[in-house]
Every structure is written in C-alpha cells, then in structure tokens.
matplotlib code that plots the C-alpha trace (Angstrom):
import matplotlib.pyplot as plt

x = [-2.9, -5.1, -5.1, -6.4, -9.2, -10.2, -10.0, -12.4, -14.7, -14.9, -15.6, -18.4, -20.0, -19.8, -21.3, -24.0, -25.0, -25.3, -27.3, -24.7, -25.5, -23.4, -20.3, -20.9, -21.2, -18.1, -16.0, -17.4, -16.4, -12.9, -12.6, -13.8, -11.3, -8.4, -9.3, -9.4, -6.1, -4.6, -6.0, -4.6, -1.2, -1.2, -1.9, 0.7, 3.4, 2.3, 2.8, 6.1, 7.2, 6.4, 8.2, 11.3, 11.3, 11.0, 14.0, 16.1, 15.4, 16.2]
y = [-34.2, -35.4, -31.9, -30.6, -33.2, -32.2, -28.5, -29.0, -31.1, -28.3, -25.8, -28.1, -28.4, -24.6, -23.9, -26.4, -24.7, -21.4, -22.9, -22.6, -26.0, -25.6, -24.6, -27.3, -30.0, -28.8, -28.7, -32.1, -33.6, -32.2, -33.5, -37.0, -37.1, -36.0, -38.5, -41.4, -40.4, -40.3, -43.8, -45.3, -43.7, -45.0, -48.6, -48.4, -47.2, -49.8, -52.6, -51.2, -50.9, -54.6, -55.7, -53.7, -54.8, -58.4, -58.1, -56.3, -58.9, -61.8]
z = [-47.5, -44.6, -43.2, -46.5, -46.5, -43.0, -43.9, -46.8, -44.7, -42.1, -44.9, -46.2, -42.7, -42.1, -45.6, -45.0, -41.7, -43.5, -46.4, -49.2, -50.7, -53.8, -51.8, -49.3, -52.0, -53.7, -50.6, -49.5, -52.9, -52.7, -49.1, -50.2, -53.1, -50.9, -48.2, -50.6, -52.1, -48.6, -47.8, -51.0, -50.4, -46.8, -48.0, -50.7, -48.3, -45.7, -48.2, -49.4, -45.7, -45.1, -48.3, -47.5, -43.8, -44.8, -47.2, -44.5, -41.9, -44.2]

ax = plt.figure().add_subplot(projection="3d")
ax.plot(x, y, z, "-o")
ax.set_aspect("equal")
plt.show()
C-alpha cells in the first residue's frame, strides 16, 4: 500500500510540473489517504505484535 501512495505522489508531482492542477490534486489526495491508511495499519500491527510477544514471553 505504501508503494501505491508513493506512486500517486509521483503522479501528483509530475502532473503539477505540467500544470494539470486537477489531476495533481486528485493524485495527491489519493496518495495522502493511502499513506494515512498505511500508518494506521502499521501502528495497529505494531501494538498487536507487542501484545502477542508479551504473552509469548510470559
């Protein structure tokens, strides 16, 4: 999912350089949403990992 966020961020940058503001804004919005979904999932799995590791060690 992080690859898709980076992909849309690159599309937004390229579109902005060519002056396609509507396309750039759309691609940037998609990249932002995908990035925040990735961050939330990362935090959730990090917490789950700590909980499971604590139970396994005990």
